[in-house]
Backbone as a chain_set.jsonl record, in Angstrom:
{"seq": "MEHADMLRMANQIASFFNGAGHEQAVKDSAEHINKFWEPRMRRQLFALLDAGGEGLDQTIRDAAALIRRPRVEAA", "coords": {"N": [[69.031, -98.175, 82.263], [66.436, -100.474, 81.916], [63.701, -100.333, 79.594], [61.222, -101.415, 80.471], [61.618, -101.379, 83.236], [61.751, -98.636, 83.735], [59.146, -97.84, 83.057], [57.713, -99.306, 85.019], [58.692, -98.219, 87.446], [58.025, -95.456, 87.224], [55.235, -95.643, 86.982], [54.628, -96.815, 89.435], [55.199, -94.72, 91.18], [53.23, -92.883, 90.394], [50.951, -94.398, 91.041], [51.185, -94.527, 93.827], [50.728, -91.845, 94.562], [48.251, -91.26, 93.417], [45.947, -91.525, 94.97], [45.461, -89.121, 96.181], [44.037, -87.489, 94.564], [43.845, -86.253, 91.207], [45.136, -83.752, 90.429], [46.784, -83.103, 92.651], [48.282, -85.432, 92.749], [49.729, -85.271, 90.37], [51.4, -83.055, 90.888], [52.798, -84.019, 93.17], [54.011, -86.342, 92.155], [55.734, -85.281, 90.209], [57.357, -83.731, 91.873], [58.555, -85.736, 93.439], [60.02, -87.178, 91.47], [61.725, -85.155, 90.555], [63.229, -84.711, 92.873], [64.411, -87.2, 93.543], [65.225, -88.714, 91.324], [68.005, -89.223, 89.324], [69.691, -87.219, 86.803], [70.192, -88.868, 84.528], [68.192, -90.837, 84.695], [65.885, -89.266, 84.5], [66.306, -88.287, 81.944], [65.954, -90.624, 80.441], [63.265, -91.07, 81.024], [62.09, -88.844, 79.77], [62.787, -89.435, 77.147], [61.163, -91.618, 76.714], [58.645, -90.391, 77.086], [58.747, -88.513, 74.98], [58.611, -90.22, 72.868], [56.011, -90.869, 72.806], [55.047, -91.964, 75.127], [53.865, -94.42, 75.704], [52.206, -96.701, 77.769], [52.676, -95.349, 80.113], [51.337, -94.073, 83.125], [48.646, -91.728, 83.239], [48.996, -89.706, 85.081], [51.79, -89.386, 85.279], [52.332, -88.609, 82.671], [51.042, -86.132, 82.646], [52.484, -84.893, 84.638], [54.885, -84.402, 83.449], [55.271, -81.811, 82.495], [56.083, -80.49, 84.749], [58.375, -81.66, 85.557], [61.866, -81.468, 85.767], [63.707, -81.185, 82.886], [66.583, -82.788, 81.976], [69.739, -81.661, 80.613], [70.845, -82.654, 77.379], [73.251, -85.154, 76.995], [76.537, -84.716, 75.73], [77.891, -86.326, 72.877]], "CA": [[67.868, -98.804, 82.845], [65.57, -101.087, 80.912], [62.43, -99.664, 79.303], [60.183, -101.961, 81.354], [61.893, -100.902, 84.592], [61.377, -97.221, 83.764], [57.681, -97.819, 83.119], [57.274, -99.811, 86.317], [59.026, -97.263, 88.501], [57.216, -94.246, 87.046], [53.84, -95.967, 87.283], [54.525, -97.028, 90.883], [55.144, -93.392, 91.791], [51.886, -92.37, 90.125], [50.002, -95.195, 91.817], [51.304, -94.12, 95.222], [50.161, -90.513, 94.772], [46.938, -91.105, 92.789], [44.869, -91.463, 95.965], [45.287, -87.734, 96.637], [43.361, -86.743, 93.509], [44.737, -86.124, 90.054], [45.962, -82.542, 90.438], [47.813, -83.244, 93.687], [49.155, -86.549, 92.35], [50.626, -84.753, 89.331], [52.405, -82.233, 91.568], [53.628, -84.857, 94.044], [54.822, -87.231, 91.317], [56.803, -84.465, 89.633], [58.274, -83.368, 92.956], [59.318, -86.935, 93.784], [60.979, -87.468, 90.4], [62.739, -84.095, 90.577], [64.079, -84.852, 94.061], [65.075, -88.487, 93.743], [65.73, -89.341, 90.104], [69.184, -88.572, 88.784], [69.453, -86.741, 85.434], [70.162, -89.973, 83.553], [66.875, -91.47, 84.772], [64.916, -88.312, 83.944], [66.556, -88.26, 80.5], [65.288, -91.81, 79.897], [61.824, -90.847, 81.128], [61.695, -87.921, 78.707], [62.882, -90.153, 75.872], [59.936, -92.409, 76.646], [57.545, -89.447, 76.874], [58.88, -87.939, 73.639], [58.243, -91.269, 71.915], [54.572, -91.107, 72.916], [54.721, -92.311, 76.51], [53.011, -95.607, 75.769], [52.292, -97.489, 78.99], [52.813, -94.498, 81.296], [50.13, -93.581, 83.792], [48.322, -90.358, 82.846], [49.568, -88.798, 86.075], [53.176, -89.107, 84.89], [52.266, -87.836, 81.429], [50.687, -84.763, 83.007], [53.556, -84.358, 85.489], [56.059, -84.103, 82.629], [55.44, -80.354, 82.385], [56.663, -80.012, 86.001], [59.63, -82.38, 85.795], [63.023, -80.803, 85.158], [64.297, -81.934, 81.771], [68.054, -82.636, 81.988], [70.395, -81.379, 79.341], [71.279, -83.82, 76.6], [74.687, -85.385, 77.119], [77.303, -84.65, 74.489], [78.353, -87.654, 72.444]], "C": [[66.986, -99.328, 81.711], [64.256, -100.323, 80.793], [61.333, -100.123, 80.275], [60.369, -101.492, 82.795], [61.482, -99.442, 84.749], [59.857, -97.086, 83.875], [57.183, -98.217, 84.504], [57.51, -98.788, 87.409], [58.168, -96.0, 88.407], [55.763, -94.516, 87.417], [53.625, -96.273, 88.768], [54.441, -95.697, 91.622], [53.746, -92.811, 91.609], [50.851, -93.092, 90.976], [50.004, -94.781, 93.285], [50.575, -92.8, 95.477], [48.739, -90.355, 94.247], [45.782, -91.02, 93.783], [44.571, -90.053, 96.438], [44.484, -86.898, 95.645], [44.364, -86.395, 92.422], [45.666, -84.917, 90.138], [47.093, -82.634, 91.46], [48.793, -84.35, 93.333], [50.159, -86.106, 91.292], [51.755, -83.962, 89.987], [53.353, -83.09, 92.401], [54.521, -85.801, 93.251], [55.998, -86.471, 90.714], [57.827, -84.101, 90.698], [59.158, -84.555, 93.336], [60.396, -87.219, 92.734], [62.085, -86.417, 90.382], [63.715, -84.261, 91.737], [64.96, -86.096, 94.025], [65.606, -89.167, 92.484], [66.911, -88.543, 89.584], [68.9, -88.159, 87.335], [69.364, -87.856, 84.387], [68.795, -90.651, 83.527], [65.8, -90.554, 84.183], [65.08, -88.206, 82.429], [65.856, -89.449, 79.83], [63.768, -91.659, 79.947], [61.355, -89.921, 80.015], [61.824, -88.56, 77.331], [61.625, -90.987, 75.654], [58.732, -91.51, 76.376], [57.571, -88.876, 75.458], [58.497, -88.941, 72.552], [56.757, -91.629, 72.014], [54.12, -91.522, 74.302], [53.834, -93.531, 76.675], [53.27, -96.399, 77.047], [52.423, -96.659, 80.258], [51.455, -94.069, 81.821], [49.905, -92.121, 83.377], [48.879, -89.338, 83.826], [50.992, -88.418, 85.692], [53.203, -88.296, 83.598], [51.976, -86.371, 81.739], [51.776, -84.099, 83.845], [54.766, -83.928, 84.674], [56.327, -82.602, 82.521], [56.121, -79.766, 83.619], [58.002, -80.667, 86.33], [60.759, -81.658, 85.066], [63.641, -81.71, 84.09], [65.813, -81.713, 81.801], [68.585, -82.293, 80.61], [70.813, -82.669, 78.668], [72.785, -83.935, 76.74], [75.352, -85.284, 75.761], [77.843, -86.034, 74.147], [79.848, -87.772, 72.468]], "O": [[66.828, -98.678, 80.678], [63.766, -99.744, 81.762], [60.606, -99.299, 80.83], [59.391, -101.237, 83.496], [60.928, -99.057, 85.779], [59.351, -96.313, 84.687], [56.334, -97.543, 85.086], [56.617, -98.519, 88.213], [57.644, -95.533, 89.418], [55.133, -93.704, 88.094], [52.545, -96.013, 89.299], [53.687, -95.569, 92.587], [53.148, -92.307, 92.56], [49.975, -92.459, 91.565], [48.949, -94.696, 93.912], [49.886, -92.652, 96.486], [48.073, -89.385, 94.607], [44.728, -90.482, 93.445], [43.523, -89.816, 97.038], [44.277, -85.707, 95.876], [45.562, -86.262, 92.673], [46.872, -85.058, 89.935], [48.233, -82.279, 91.16], [49.993, -84.229, 93.583], [51.317, -86.524, 91.321], [52.928, -84.175, 89.679], [54.569, -82.909, 92.346], [55.667, -86.037, 93.633], [57.126, -86.964, 90.711], [59.031, -84.156, 90.449], [60.364, -84.4, 93.53], [61.55, -87.471, 93.078], [63.257, -86.755, 90.213], [64.905, -83.979, 91.591], [66.121, -86.051, 94.432], [66.376, -90.121, 92.59], [66.825, -87.325, 89.424], [67.98, -88.685, 86.709], [68.549, -87.784, 83.468], [68.294, -91.0, 82.458], [64.915, -91.01, 83.458], [64.093, -88.05, 81.71], [65.24, -89.296, 78.776], [63.069, -92.07, 79.021], [60.333, -90.183, 79.381], [61.039, -88.249, 76.435], [61.092, -91.05, 74.546], [57.894, -91.831, 75.534], [56.529, -88.771, 74.811], [58.107, -88.554, 71.45], [56.302, -92.581, 71.38], [52.933, -91.44, 74.619], [53.13, -93.66, 77.677], [54.413, -96.726, 77.364], [52.298, -97.191, 81.361], [50.547, -93.745, 81.055], [50.863, -91.371, 83.186], [49.201, -88.217, 83.434], [51.361, -87.247, 85.773], [54.022, -87.388, 83.457], [52.593, -85.475, 81.162], [51.969, -82.885, 83.77], [55.594, -83.161, 85.165], [57.481, -82.177, 82.462], [56.677, -78.669, 83.555], [58.679, -80.267, 87.277], [60.624, -81.286, 83.9], [64.038, -82.843, 84.362], [66.276, -80.581, 81.666], [67.968, -82.591, 79.587], [71.1, -83.663, 79.336], [73.509, -82.947, 76.621], [74.791, -85.719, 74.755], [78.205, -86.809, 75.032], [80.39, -88.825, 72.132]]}, "num_chains": 1, "name": "protein.A"}
C-alpha cells in the first residue's frame, strides 16, 4: 500500500471517531484497526509511526498503544 493511502485511510478512521471525544476516539480507532486491518497493513502503519508518524492524526498516534503490533515477517 502506498504511503499516502495509509495516511488517508488512518486519518479517515480518526476523523470518523473524533466526534465522540478524544479518549473514546482513540479506543474506537484502535478497535477498528485491530478488527479490520490485516497484519500487513498494521505493519505498514507501525513503520510509519516508528518513523515519526508525520501526517497522522493525533488520535491514531495515541491509539498506537492499543493497536496490536504484528510480528515482523522473516526475509
